[in-house]
matplotlib code that plots the C-alpha trace (Angstrom):
import matplotlib.pyplot as plt

x = [-2.4, 1.4, 1.6, -0.6, 2.5, 3.8, 0.4, 0.0, 3.3, 3.0, -0.2, 1.3, 4.5, 2.2, -0.3, 3.2, 4.6, 2.3, -0.8, -3.9, -5.0, -8.4, -6.0, -3.7, -6.3, -7.7, -3.8, -3.4, -6.5, -5.9, -2.0, -3.5, -6.3, -3.5, -2.0, 1.3, 4.6, 2.2, 3.4, 0.9, 2.0, 5.4, 4.4, 2.6, 6.0, 7.6, 4.1, 4.1, 8.2, 7.7, 4.6, 7.3, 10.3, 8.3, 7.1, 10.9, 12.4, 9.5, 9.9, 7.1, 5.7, 5.3, 7.0, 4.5, 2.9, 0.4, -1.5, -1.9, -5.8, -7.1, -10.9, -11.0, -13.8, -13.8, -15.5, -17.4, -15.4, -11.7, -9.8, -9.4, -6.7, -4.6, -4.9, -4.6, -1.2, -0.1, -1.3, 1.0, 4.2, 3.5, 3.2, 6.5, 8.5, 7.4, 8.7, 12.2, 12.1, 11.7, 8.1, 6.8, 8.1, 7.8, 4.9, 3.7, 4.0, 3.0, 0.6, 1.7, 5.7, 6.0, 8.2, 8.5, 7.7, 10.2, 8.0, 4.6, 3.0, 1.6, -1.7, -4.4, -1.7, -2.5, -6.3, -7.9, -11.3, -13.0, -16.3, -17.4, -19.7, -21.0, -17.8, -15.2, -12.3, -10.6, -10.9, -8.4, -8.6, -5.9, -5.7, -2.7, -3.4, -0.6, -0.6, -0.7, -4.1, -5.2, -4.9, -7.7, -9.9, -12.7, -16.4, -19.3, -22.0, -24.9, -26.3, -23.2, -22.0, -18.8, -16.0, -17.1, -20.5, -22.5, -25.2, -25.3, -28.7, -29.6, -30.6, -28.9, -28.0, -26.0, -24.0, -23.1, -21.5, -19.5, -17.9, -16.6, -15.6, -13.6, -12.1, -10.8, -9.8, -7.2, -5.3, -1.6, -1.7, -3.5, -1.7, -3.9, -5.5, -7.0, -10.0, -12.8, -14.7, -18.1, -20.5, -23.9, -25.1, -24.5, -22.9, -19.2, -17.0, -19.0, -19.4, -15.7, -15.3, -17.9, -16.4, -13.2, -14.5, -15.7, -12.4, -12.2, -14.5, -13.2, -12.7, -14.8, -17.5, -21.0, -23.1, -25.7, -28.1, -29.3, -29.2, -25.7, -24.5, -25.8, -24.1, -21.2, -21.1, -21.6, -19.0, -16.5, -17.1, -17.9, -14.5, -12.4, -13.8, -12.1, -8.8, -6.3, -4.4, -1.4, 0.2, -2.0, 0.0, -3.5, -4.5, -7.3, -7.7, -8.6, -10.3, -9.8, -12.8, -15.8, -17.4, -20.5, -22.8, -25.5, -26.4, -29.5, -29.1, -29.8, -32.6, -30.5, -27.4, -26.6, -23.0, -20.7, -18.1, -15.2, -11.8, -9.8, -7.2, -3.8, -3.3, -0.9, -3.8, -2.9, -5.3, -5.4, -7.0, -6.5, -8.9, -6.9, -7.6, -9.1, -7.0, -3.4, -3.4, -2.1, -3.2, -6.3, -7.2, -6.2, -8.7, -8.4, -5.7, -4.7, -1.4, -1.2, -1.4, 1.8, 2.1, 1.1, 4.0, 3.0, 6.1, 5.5, 9.3, 12.4, 10.3, 10.7, 11.9, 14.8, 14.6, 17.1, 15.7, 16.5, 18.2, 20.9, 22.0, 24.7, 24.8, 25.1, 23.3, 23.8, 21.3, 21.7, 21.3, 17.9, 16.8, 17.5, 14.6, 10.9, 7.7, 7.5, 11.7, 12.3, 15.3, 17.9, 19.5, 23.4, 24.8, 24.2, 20.6, 19.2, 15.8, 13.5, 9.9, 8.2, 10.1, 13.1, 11.6, 10.3, 13.5, 15.1, 13.1, 15.0, 17.9, 20.7, 21.1, 23.6, 24.5, 25.4, 22.2, 24.2, 22.9, 21.3, 18.4, 16.2, 13.6, 10.4, 11.3, 10.4, 12.3, 12.2, 15.8, 17.5, 21.0, 23.6, 25.9, 27.8, 26.0, 22.3, 20.1, 17.8, 14.7, 11.8, 12.1, 9.2, 8.3, 5.9, 3.3, 5.0, 2.2, 2.4, 6.3, 4.3, 4.5, 8.4, 9.7, 10.1, 12.1, 14.3, 15.2, 15.6, 18.2, 20.1, 20.0, 18.4, 18.3, 15.8, 12.9, 11.8, 8.1, 5.1, 1.8, 3.3, 3.2, 1.8, 1.7, 4.0, 6.7, 6.1, 7.2, 10.2, 11.2, 11.0, 12.8, 16.2, 16.2, 14.9, 12.7, 9.9, 10.6, 7.5, 8.5, 6.2, 4.5, 3.9, 7.1, 9.1, 11.2, 11.8, 13.7, 15.5, 17.4, 18.6, 20.3, 24.0, 24.7, 23.8, 26.1, 25.3, 21.8, 21.6, 18.7, 17.9, 16.1, 13.1, 12.8, 13.7, 11.1, 11.3, 15.1, 17.6, 19.3, 22.3, 22.2, 23.8, 21.4, 22.2, 19.6, 17.1, 13.8, 11.6, 9.6, 9.8, 6.2, 7.2, 9.7, 12.0, 9.5, 6.5, 5.0, 3.3, 1.6, -0.4, -2.3, -2.5, -4.1, -6.3, -8.0, -8.5, -9.8, -12.3, -13.5, -14.4, -15.9, -18.1, -19.1, -20.5, -23.3, -26.8, -29.3]
y = [-15.3, -16.3, -17.0, -14.0, -11.8, -14.2, -15.2, -11.2, -11.3, -14.2, -12.8, -9.3, -11.3, -13.6, -10.8, -8.6, -11.0, -14.0, -12.8, -15.0, -17.5, -15.8, -13.0, -15.3, -17.1, -13.9, -12.6, -15.6, -15.5, -11.8, -12.7, -15.4, -13.1, -10.9, -10.4, -11.8, -8.9, -6.3, -3.5, -5.0, -8.3, -8.0, -5.8, -9.4, -11.2, -9.0, -9.2, -12.6, -13.1, -10.7, -12.7, -15.4, -13.9, -12.1, -15.8, -16.8, -14.4, -13.7, -10.2, -7.1, -7.6, -4.3, -1.9, 0.3, -1.9, 0.7, 2.1, -1.5, -2.0, -4.5, -5.8, -7.7, -10.0, -11.1, -13.1, -11.1, -10.5, -11.1, -8.2, -5.9, -3.8, -6.3, -7.2, -4.1, -3.6, -7.0, -5.5, -2.6, -4.6, -6.7, -3.8, -2.4, -5.8, -6.4, -2.9, -3.8, -6.8, -5.4, -7.0, -3.3, -0.3, 2.9, 4.5, 6.1, 10.2, 13.1, 14.8, 18.3, 18.0, 15.9, 13.1, 9.6, 7.6, 4.6, 2.2, 2.3, 3.9, 6.9, 8.5, 6.4, 4.3, 1.7, 1.3, -1.1, -1.7, -3.8, -5.8, -8.2, -11.8, -14.6, -17.1, -18.8, -17.8, -14.1, -13.0, -10.5, -9.9, -7.4, -5.5, -3.3, -1.1, 0.8, 4.7, 4.9, 3.1, 4.6, 8.2, 6.5, 5.9, 8.0, 9.6, 10.8, 12.8, 11.9, 13.8, 14.5, 15.1, 12.7, 12.9, 10.8, 9.8, 12.9, 13.1, 10.4, 10.1, 9.1, 5.5, 2.4, 3.5, 6.4, 4.3, 2.3, 5.4, 6.4, 2.8, 2.9, 6.3, 5.0, 2.7, 4.9, 7.7, 5.2, 4.4, 3.2, 5.3, 2.6, -0.3, -2.0, -4.4, -3.0, -4.0, -2.1, -2.1, -0.3, 1.1, 2.7, 5.2, 5.9, 9.1, 9.9, 8.6, 5.8, 5.0, 4.9, 2.3, 0.5, 0.4, -0.4, -3.4, -5.0, -5.9, -8.6, -10.4, -13.2, -12.1, -15.3, -14.5, -13.9, -11.6, -12.5, -9.7, -10.3, -7.0, -5.9, -9.5, -8.4, -5.0, -6.6, -8.8, -5.9, -3.7, -6.4, -7.0, -3.3, -2.0, -4.6, -3.3, 0.3, -0.9, 0.3, -2.4, -3.9, -0.7, 1.5, 0.3, -0.6, -4.1, -6.3, -6.4, -3.2, -4.7, -7.9, -8.1, -5.4, -6.2, -3.6, -2.9, -0.9, 1.2, 3.2, 7.1, 10.2, 11.7, 15.0, 12.7, 10.1, 9.2, 6.4, 5.6, 3.8, 1.9, 1.2, -1.5, -2.5, -6.1, -6.4, -7.3, -8.1, -9.2, -12.0, -13.2, -15.9, -17.4, -17.4, -18.9, -16.8, -18.2, -19.0, -16.5, -19.8, -19.3, -21.9, -20.9, -19.3, -17.6, -16.9, -19.4, -23.1, -23.0, -27.1, -26.7, -25.7, -21.9, -22.1, -20.9, -17.7, -17.2, -17.8, -19.2, -17.1, -13.9, -10.8, -12.5, -10.3, -10.1, -8.4, -5.4, -3.5, -0.5, -0.6, 2.5, 3.1, 6.5, 9.0, 9.5, 12.0, 13.9, 12.4, 8.6, 10.4, 11.8, 8.3, 6.8, 7.1, 5.8, 2.0, 1.3, -0.9, 0.1, -1.7, 0.9, 0.0, 2.1, 4.9, 6.4, 8.3, 7.9, 10.9, 11.4, 14.1, 15.6, 15.6, 17.4, 20.0, 20.3, 20.7, 23.3, 25.8, 23.7, 22.9, 19.1, 17.1, 15.1, 16.1, 15.2, 16.0, 13.1, 11.4, 8.9, 10.0, 6.8, 7.8, 5.2, 4.6, 1.7, -0.7, -0.5, -2.5, -1.6, -5.0, -4.1, -0.5, -1.5, -0.5, -3.5, -3.0, -5.3, -3.8, -0.8, -0.3, 2.6, 5.2, 7.1, 9.7, 12.6, 13.7, 15.5, 17.2, 20.5, 20.2, 17.4, 19.9, 22.7, 19.8, 18.9, 22.5, 23.0, 20.2, 18.1, 15.5, 12.9, 10.3, 10.1, 6.6, 6.0, 4.4, 5.8, 9.0, 12.5, 15.4, 18.1, 20.4, 17.2, 16.5, 19.3, 20.3, 16.6, 17.6, 21.4, 20.0, 16.8, 13.8, 11.0, 9.2, 5.6, 3.9, 1.0, -1.9, -0.8, -2.9, -5.1, -4.0, -7.7, -7.7, -4.4, -5.1, -7.6, -5.1, -3.2, -4.9, -1.9, 0.8, 3.2, 5.7, 8.1, 11.8, 13.9, 10.9, 13.3, 12.6, 8.9, 6.1, 6.0, 9.5, 9.9, 10.2, 6.7, 6.2, 2.7, 1.3, -1.2, -3.8, -4.3, -2.2, -2.9, -0.4, 1.1, 5.0, 6.1, 9.6, 10.6, 13.9, 14.1, 15.2, 11.8, 10.1, 7.0, 8.0, 11.0, 8.5, 5.7, 8.6, 9.4, 5.9, 4.8, 7.8, 7.4, 3.9, 5.2, 6.9, 4.2, 2.4, 4.9, 3.5, 4.9]
z = [30.5, 31.0, 26.6, 25.5, 24.8, 22.9, 20.8, 19.5, 18.6, 16.7, 15.0, 14.0, 12.7, 10.5, 9.5, 8.5, 6.4, 4.8, 3.0, 3.8, 1.9, 0.1, -1.3, -2.5, -4.3, -5.5, -7.1, -8.1, -10.4, -11.3, -12.4, -14.6, -16.4, -17.1, -20.6, -20.5, -21.7, -20.7, -18.1, -15.4, -16.2, -15.2, -12.3, -10.9, -11.6, -9.0, -6.9, -6.9, -6.0, -3.7, -1.4, -2.0, -0.4, 2.7, 3.9, 3.5, 5.1, 7.5, 6.4, 5.9, 2.5, 2.3, 4.1, 4.9, 8.0, 8.3, 11.7, 13.3, 13.8, 16.1, 16.9, 20.1, 21.2, 24.8, 27.0, 29.8, 33.1, 31.3, 32.2, 28.9, 30.6, 30.7, 27.0, 25.8, 27.5, 26.3, 22.8, 23.4, 24.6, 21.6, 18.9, 20.7, 20.3, 16.6, 15.8, 17.6, 15.7, 12.4, 11.4, 12.0, 10.7, 13.4, 12.0, 15.0, 14.6, 16.9, 14.8, 16.9, 16.8, 14.3, 15.9, 15.6, 18.7, 16.9, 18.6, 17.0, 20.7, 21.4, 21.3, 20.0, 18.7, 17.9, 17.4, 19.5, 19.3, 22.1, 22.5, 24.7, 23.5, 24.8, 23.5, 26.0, 23.8, 23.4, 19.5, 18.1, 14.5, 12.8, 9.9, 8.8, 6.1, 5.0, 4.2, 0.4, 0.2, 3.4, 1.4, -1.1, 1.0, -0.1, 1.4, -0.8, 0.8, -1.9, -4.1, -5.7, -9.3, -10.1, -12.9, -15.9, -14.5, -13.6, -10.8, -8.2, -6.3, -2.8, -4.3, -5.3, -8.7, -6.9, -4.7, -7.4, -8.8, -5.7, -5.5, -9.4, -8.8, -6.2, -7.8, -10.4, -8.7, -6.7, -10.2, -9.5, -6.3, -4.2, -5.6, -7.6, -7.7, -4.4, -2.5, -1.3, 2.1, 2.1, 4.2, 3.0, 5.2, 8.9, 10.1, 8.8, 11.4, 11.8, 8.2, 7.5, 10.8, 9.1, 5.5, 7.4, 9.6, 6.0, 4.9, 7.4, 5.6, 3.5, -0.4, -1.1, 1.0, -0.4, 1.1, 3.3, 2.0, -1.6, -2.8, -1.4, -2.7, -6.5, -5.9, -4.7, -8.0, -9.9, -8.8, -9.1, -12.8, -13.8, -12.3, -13.5, -17.2, -16.2, -17.1, -14.4, -13.9, -11.7, -10.3, -13.0, -15.7, -17.7, -17.5, -16.9, -12.8, -11.2, -7.9, -6.4, -4.1, -2.9, 0.5, 1.5, 4.4, 5.0, 8.0, 9.2, 8.4, 9.6, 7.4, 6.0, 5.8, 2.9, 2.7, 1.0, 3.0, 0.9, 2.8, -0.1, 0.4, -1.7, -3.2, 0.0, 1.8, 5.8, 7.5, 10.2, 13.4, 16.2, 19.1, 22.4, 25.6, 28.0, 31.2, 29.2, 26.5, 24.1, 20.3, 20.0, 16.4, 13.4, 11.5, 7.8, 7.3, 8.7, 9.8, 9.1, 5.6, 3.4, 2.3, -1.2, -3.4, -6.0, -8.1, -11.9, -12.6, -11.7, -10.3, -12.8, -16.1, -17.8, -21.6, -22.5, -23.9, -20.3, -19.9, -17.6, -16.0, -13.4, -10.9, -11.3, -14.5, -17.2, -18.9, -22.4, -20.5, -19.1, -22.6, -23.9, -22.1, -23.0, -21.5, -21.5, -20.9, -18.5, -16.4, -14.2, -11.3, -10.4, -8.4, -5.6, -4.6, -2.0, -0.3, 0.5, 1.2, 2.9, 5.3, 3.1, 0.1, 2.7, 3.9, 0.1, -0.4, 2.6, 3.3, 0.6, 0.8, 3.0, -0.2, -3.8, -5.3, -9.0, -11.0, -8.0, -8.5, -5.5, -4.2, -2.6, 0.1, 3.9, 4.5, 7.4, 8.7, 11.9, 12.7, 13.6, 15.4, 13.6, 10.2, 9.0, 7.2, 4.9, 6.2, 3.8, 0.8, -1.5, -2.9, -1.6, -3.3, -5.2, -5.9, -2.0, -3.5, -6.3, -4.4, -4.3, -6.7, -9.8, -7.9, -6.0, -9.7, -11.0, -7.9, -7.2, -10.4, -9.8, -12.6, -11.9, -9.4, -8.5, -6.9, -7.3, -9.1, -11.0, -10.3, -11.7, -14.7, -12.6, -12.1, -15.7, -17.1, -15.2, -16.2, -19.6, -19.4, -16.9, -18.5, -15.8, -15.9, -13.4, -12.8, -11.5, -9.0, -7.8, -4.8, -2.2, -3.5, -0.3, 0.0, -4.2, -3.3, -0.3, -1.5, -4.5, -1.9, -1.8, 1.5, 3.5, 2.7, 5.2, 6.5, 7.0, 8.8, 10.9, 13.1, 11.4, 12.1, 10.1, 7.7, 6.7, 6.4, 3.9, 3.2, 1.2, -0.7, -3.2, -5.2, -8.2, -10.9, -8.9, -11.6, -12.4, -15.5, -17.3, -16.9, -17.2, -19.6, -20.4, -23.8, -21.9, -21.9, -18.9, -18.7, -16.1, -17.6, -20.9, -18.3, -16.5, -19.6, -21.4, -17.7, -17.2, -20.8, -19.2, -16.3, -18.7, -20.8, -17.6, -17.0, -16.8, -19.7]

ax = plt.figure().add_subplot(projection="3d")
ax.plot(x, y, z, "-o")
ax.set_aspect("equal")
plt.show()
């Protein structure tokens, strides 16, 4: 098995940096169908450019490389312990090389292991089969979309849809509700893996396994095939759009399985996957560990370019902002404005926000731009280099954000998916603005960073530290302004109305 470690490292690298052809095809269709000039169309411009950049630089498509989950099939008699050890070694090496972000956090101490290894990390499922080769499939599913997984115990009552019963119509309602509740927080357009039935734990596992099907796959069960098709048609009538900006594409795939259940239980388990749908696999020679076949992709075929033109097209109507910002600059902005940020900004995620509630900031935040981002960073000599740096889901900071704005004079917050009523009120009262970056566009935004100026609170680990960055032409869209307006609240209402219209009499 002399080639095993190298084969697994190549699988991880390609999964993190190169979207499979079926996902590329679905994203191309979604982008072409979107109305030109809209915010969703602008988001697609950045997304498609980012996909190309990731391949060009062999860099992570999205900075959140998730909890690596491996499904391994081995011939009878193959040493699975040896394979597990090689997987751990490959994961640690991929992390050291910046292909994976260190994402393994001790749930008791909060300490990041730094190498993606720890209790039950990564996730590895072994199965035996009567084939001669070893098969290894890998999915990298980030925390933003993982947080939008949802499980329904029917009968239940759903927003805008009413009662969902223990039948296929009730299942349909649950799945459509799952699409609606994700909004931009799940980096739409997304894909769903669904399990009807089973128990709570195994239902989620089977739902996630559905994400290993290709998006163009037709279900062998005609009833489920019809339901998958129906969900795709109806979900794309909701108007969630790319990044939750409103638009024609809310979903690029829906894959459903059914499993027997207990008489007393009826669960509908939904695994939500973002547009950065990173899933690949390999067949390995059981003697040498060498790759004999790639799954989902043909490495002999050139990777198609995705970008439309030069990527994000400037119109001349963009508002150029140079940090630090003034209250007057911020109050002049309105929802829908596209901004280009120059100058300095600071990253801050969950740990930073919790820290700021009890402690003064280690830097001056007055007039600052605070970026909800957990980057992939590598140290080259004495200098840190950004390898991937897209926005994280902002709603997690809702308990803290208003107080941070009030106490420290933050003028702009960048993230994805929007924030709630408490933050919106603080933006209006204190003169600040929320800017929506394009989720998953980690290479696009990494290229806007001219220099890493420093880092604070490194004890929280690389993703959660407070990074001091100097950026140029960092593009984002105003989705919550200092006048009480929120695109996210508007889209939630209009899509809720659309969801209600999909009820069957």
